[in-house]
C-alpha positions as CSV (number, residue, x, y, z in Angstrom):
1,M,108.2,88.3,138.7
2,L,110.7,88.8,135.6
3,G,114.3,88.5,136.5
4,E,116.8,90.4,135.3
5,K,117.7,88.4,132.5
6,E,114.4,87.5,131.6
7,L,113.6,91.4,131.5
8,T,115.8,92.3,129.4
9,E,115.5,89.5,126.8
10,V,111.8,90.5,126.5
11,M,112.8,94.3,126.2
12,D,115.0,93.6,123.8
13,A,112.6,91.4,121.9
14,I,110.1,94.0,122.0
15,Y,112.7,96.8,120.4
16,F,114.1,94.9,118.4
17,A,110.8,93.4,116.9
18,A,110.2,96.5,114.4
19,H,114.2,95.7,112.9
20,Q,113.9,92.1,112.3
21,K,112.2,89.6,110.0
22,N,109.3,87.9,111.6
23,G,110.6,90.2,114.6
24,W,106.9,90.5,116.0
25,Q,106.0,87.1,115.9
26,D,109.0,86.0,117.8
27,C,108.6,88.7,120.2
28,L,105.1,87.9,121.3
29,G,106.5,84.5,121.0
30,R,108.3,85.3,124.1
31,I,105.6,87.5,125.6
32,S,103.7,84.4,125.8
33,E,106.5,82.1,127.2
34,I,107.1,84.6,129.8
35,S,103.9,85.2,130.7
36,G,102.9,81.5,131.2
37,G,100.5,81.4,128.3
38,E,100.5,79.6,124.7
39,T,99.8,81.9,122.1
40,A,99.5,85.5,121.9
41,Q,98.0,88.3,119.7
42,L,99.0,91.6,119.0
43,L,96.3,94.1,117.7
44,L,96.3,98.1,116.7
45,L,92.5,98.5,117.0
46,N,90.4,102.1,116.4
47,K,90.0,104.0,119.3
48,E,86.1,104.6,118.5
49,S,85.1,101.7,116.5
50,G,86.8,99.0,118.0
51,Q,87.5,97.5,115.0
52,P,91.0,96.3,114.4
53,I,93.6,98.1,112.0
54,A,96.9,96.2,112.3
55,G,97.6,92.6,113.9
56,Y,100.6,90.0,114.6
57,Q,100.4,86.7,116.0
58,S,102.2,84.7,117.7
59,R,103.9,81.4,115.8
60,V,101.7,78.6,117.4
61,P,102.5,75.6,118.1
62,Q,102.0,71.9,117.6
63,A,100.3,71.2,120.6
64,A,97.9,74.3,120.7
65,C,96.9,73.3,117.2
66,D,96.0,70.3,118.2
67,I,93.7,71.3,120.8
68,G,92.3,74.1,118.8
69,S,90.8,71.6,116.5
70,R,88.9,69.9,118.7
71,G,85.2,71.6,118.9
72,D,84.9,71.6,123.0
73,A,88.4,73.3,123.3
74,E,88.3,75.8,126.3
75,F,91.0,78.7,126.6
76,S,92.4,81.4,129.7
77,L,92.5,84.9,127.8
78,C,94.7,87.8,129.4
79,A,93.4,90.7,127.3
80,V,95.3,94.2,128.2
81,R,95.1,97.6,126.5
82,H,97.2,100.8,126.4
83,E,96.3,103.8,123.9
84,I,98.6,105.1,121.4
85,D,98.4,108.2,119.4
86,G,94.5,107.9,119.7
87,A,94.1,104.3,118.8
88,L,94.4,101.0,121.3
89,V,97.2,98.6,121.6
90,E,95.9,95.3,122.8
91,L,97.9,92.3,123.7
92,I,95.8,89.2,124.1
93,V,97.8,86.2,125.9
94,Q,95.8,82.7,125.7
95,R,96.3,79.1,126.9
96,P,94.3,75.7,127.7
97,A,91.5,76.4,130.5
98,D,93.1,73.3,132.3
99,R,96.0,75.3,133.0
100,G,94.4,77.5,135.4
101,E,93.2,81.5,135.1
102,F,96.1,83.9,134.4
103,S,97.0,85.3,137.6
104,P,97.2,89.0,139.2
105,D,100.9,89.3,139.0
106,E,100.9,87.4,135.1
107,T,98.5,90.1,133.8
108,S,100.6,93.1,136.0
109,M,103.5,92.1,134.0
110,M,101.9,92.4,130.5
111,T,100.4,95.6,131.6
112,T,103.9,96.9,132.6
113,L,104.9,95.8,129.1
114,M,102.5,97.9,126.8
115,P,103.7,101.4,127.3
116,H,106.7,99.7,125.6
117,I,105.1,97.9,123.4
118,A,103.5,100.9,121.9
119,R,106.4,103.1,121.9
120,A,108.0,100.4,119.4
121,M,104.9,100.2,117.2
122,R,105.7,104.4,117.3
123,Q,109.4,103.4,116.3
124,E,107.8,100.6,113.7
125,E,105.6,103.8,112.0
126,S,108.1,106.2,112.3
127,S,111.1,104.4,110.5
128,R,108.4,103.7,107.9
129,L,107.4,107.6,107.1
130,L,111.3,108.3,107.6
131,H,111.8,105.9,104.4
132,D,109.2,106.9,102.6
133,R,110.2,110.5,102.9
134,Q,113.8,109.6,101.9
135,A,112.5,107.5,98.5
136,A,110.6,110.4,97.9
137,V,113.4,112.9,98.2
138,H,115.7,110.0,95.9
139,R,113.5,110.0,93.2
140,Q,113.0,113.8,93.0
141,K,116.6,113.7,92.7
142,Q,117.0,116.4,95.4
143,G,118.5,114.7,98.5
144,A,117.4,118.2,100.5
145,L,117.0,116.8,103.7
146,L,117.4,118.1,107.2
147,L,116.7,116.1,110.3
148,L,115.6,118.0,113.5
149,D,116.1,116.3,117.1
150,G,113.5,117.0,120.3
151,Q,115.4,120.2,120.9
152,K,115.5,121.4,117.6
153,N,118.9,120.9,116.8
154,V,119.8,120.3,113.6
155,V,121.3,116.4,113.8
156,F,121.6,115.4,110.0
157,L,121.9,117.5,106.6
158,S,122.4,116.4,103.7
159,V,125.3,117.1,100.9
160,E,122.2,118.7,98.7
161,A,120.6,120.5,101.6
162,E,124.0,122.1,102.1
163,R,124.0,123.1,98.9
164,Q,120.7,124.7,98.6
165,L,121.5,126.7,101.7
166,S,124.1,128.0,100.6
167,Q,122.4,129.6,97.5
168,T,119.9,131.4,99.6
169,T,119.8,134.3,102.1
170,A,115.9,132.9,103.2
171,V,117.0,130.2,104.7
172,G,120.4,128.8,106.7
173,L,121.8,127.4,109.6
174,D,122.4,129.4,113.2
175,E,124.6,127.4,115.9
176,G,123.3,124.3,115.1
177,R,119.6,125.3,114.2
178,L,117.4,126.3,111.2
179,R,117.0,129.8,111.0
180,L,114.6,132.0,108.4
181,S,115.5,135.5,107.1
182,G,112.2,137.2,108.7
183,R,111.1,137.1,112.2
184,R,107.5,136.3,111.1
185,K,108.2,133.5,109.8
186,Q,110.8,132.3,112.0
187,A,108.0,132.3,114.5
188,E,105.6,130.3,112.4
189,L,108.3,127.6,111.3
190,D,109.0,127.5,115.0
191,A,105.3,126.8,115.6
192,L,105.1,124.3,113.0
193,I,107.7,122.1,114.2
194,Q,106.7,122.2,117.7
195,Q,103.3,121.2,116.4
196,C,105.2,118.3,114.7
197,F,106.7,117.2,118.0
198,E,103.6,117.2,119.5
199,R,102.1,114.7,117.4
200,K,101.8,113.5,114.0
201,H,101.8,116.6,111.5
202,T,102.9,117.8,107.8
203,D,103.1,121.3,106.6
204,M,104.5,123.6,104.2
205,I,106.2,126.9,104.6
206,S,106.9,129.5,101.9
207,V,109.5,132.1,102.5
208,M,110.1,134.3,99.9
209,E,113.8,135.3,99.1
210,D,112.9,138.2,96.4
211,A,110.1,139.4,94.5
212,Q,109.9,136.3,92.4
213,E,111.3,133.6,93.5
214,S,110.5,131.6,97.2
215,V,111.9,128.5,99.1
216,R,109.9,126.2,100.3
217,L,110.2,123.8,103.3
218,L,107.8,120.7,104.0
219,V,108.4,119.6,107.3
220,S,107.1,116.9,109.1
221,T,107.0,114.3,112.3
222,V,109.1,111.4,112.3
223,Q,108.6,110.7,115.4
224,P,106.8,112.8,118.0
225,R,108.5,114.1,121.3
226,D,108.3,111.4,124.3
227,E,110.3,113.6,127.2
228,K,109.7,110.6,129.1
229,L,112.9,109.3,127.4
230,F,115.1,111.8,127.3
231,Q,114.9,115.0,126.4
232,S,116.0,115.1,123.3
233,H,114.4,112.4,121.6
234,G,111.5,113.3,118.6
235,L,112.8,113.8,115.1
236,V,111.4,116.3,112.7
237,A,112.1,115.8,108.6
238,V,112.6,119.5,107.1
239,F,113.0,118.9,103.4
240,L,113.9,121.8,100.8
241,V,111.3,121.7,98.2
242,G,112.7,122.1,94.7
243,D,110.4,122.4,91.3
244,A,109.2,119.7,90.1
245,T,110.6,117.9,87.0
246,D,108.6,117.9,83.3
247,E,108.6,114.3,83.3
248,S,106.8,113.9,87.0
249,S,102.9,114.4,86.5
250,E,100.9,115.9,89.6
251,E,99.7,112.9,91.1
252,E,103.5,111.3,90.8
253,V,104.9,114.5,92.7
254,I,102.0,114.1,95.2
255,G,102.7,110.5,96.0
256,Q,106.7,111.5,96.1
257,W,106.7,114.4,98.2
258,L,104.0,112.6,100.8
259,G,105.2,109.1,100.4
260,L,101.5,107.7,99.3
261,T,100.9,105.3,96.8
262,E,99.8,105.5,93.4
263,S,96.3,104.9,94.3
264,E,96.3,107.1,97.7
265,S,98.1,109.9,95.4
266,R,95.2,109.9,92.9
267,I,92.4,110.1,95.7
268,A,94.5,112.9,98.0
269,S,94.6,114.7,94.4
270,L,90.6,114.4,93.9
271,I,90.2,115.8,97.8
272,A,92.3,118.8,97.1
273,Q,90.1,119.3,94.0
274,G,87.2,119.6,96.4
275,R,85.7,115.8,95.1
276,R,83.7,114.0,98.0
277,P,84.4,110.9,98.6
278,A,81.2,109.3,97.0
279,D,82.0,111.5,93.7
280,I,85.8,110.0,94.2
281,A,84.6,106.3,94.5
282,S,82.5,106.5,91.4
283,D,85.4,108.4,89.3
284,I,88.0,105.6,89.9
285,A,85.6,102.9,90.4
286,L,86.2,102.0,93.7
287,S,83.6,101.4,96.7
288,V,83.2,104.4,99.0
289,H,84.4,102.5,101.8
290,T,87.5,101.5,99.7
291,V,87.9,105.4,99.3
292,R,87.4,105.9,102.4
293,H,90.0,103.1,104.0
294,H,92.6,105.4,101.8
295,I,91.6,108.4,102.8
296,K,92.3,106.9,106.6
297,N,95.6,105.8,105.3
298,I,96.5,109.3,103.7
299,Y,95.6,111.2,107.1
300,R,98.0,108.8,108.7
301,K,100.4,109.5,106.6
302,T,100.6,113.1,106.2
303,G,99.3,114.3,109.8
304,A,96.4,115.6,107.8
305,H,93.4,115.8,110.5
306,S,90.7,117.1,107.6
307,Q,89.6,117.3,103.6
308,S,91.0,121.2,104.0
309,Q,94.0,120.3,105.5
310,L,95.2,117.7,103.5
311,T,94.1,120.4,100.4
312,A,95.9,123.2,101.3
313,L,98.7,120.5,101.8
314,V,98.7,119.2,98.4
315,L,98.3,122.7,96.7
316,N,101.3,123.8,98.4
317,L,103.9,121.1,96.5
318,P,105.3,121.4,93.7
319,V,103.0,120.7,91.0
């Protein structure tokens, strides 16, 4: 069993891994050490196919390199898994077979760490998503960003968002919460925010300010709510979407608002035009496999689960 000092050290290593250079590599080295292993690997797997999506590896000691160079080397393995957002996180620790099999206590200890590892990986992805969204707003030179906690309280309000809210009656703040002027639209916004807290999701809502103009809100999950942590856990970003500049192309705007790469933006634009993956592959000279890989990344970043959802999202952007 882990002592209090060891437990604190490994928990710190897990939750700081996403915020430090080589953080996961150092974290896996620490887990390997306390579990009696020699090397460790962390994999994010597709739940259906079991294929790796991403992975991290601890540093390999010289002794392990020497052993690994022999063709007859044998190892004991311990592998534990945990489900996260429809995928699987797998931790694999190994050591030379002559040091014995992993004990039930060692396996139990690694199993206990898995929910924390999964949570830290979610936080890492949330940090990347928030960075993408902030970069998009910066490139648009708008900066109209609000952040809502798990209880739907506005915990951050940019200067530009405050300025825009002061110029419209359609959207405002009431006791620290985002309010729309129409009851039906308020219910629609509340339902959308709730969706974003429950799972990774992005969508757009428009509110008519007068007969000619409307205010558009881009609502996107930064971190789903996890009530096992604390009641206010979770983070949703709300952007007040203005009109695109004349200098920005359609694909540039898609990439800026949704945090997509140039290739992903182009593919998202083609999907919104009704193009199939095979057609897209032919149009942009990529393999169908590569296009499907990009589409998966687009779904992961935007929270869309189908081409129709992605199409609706793209068509509502200010392009």
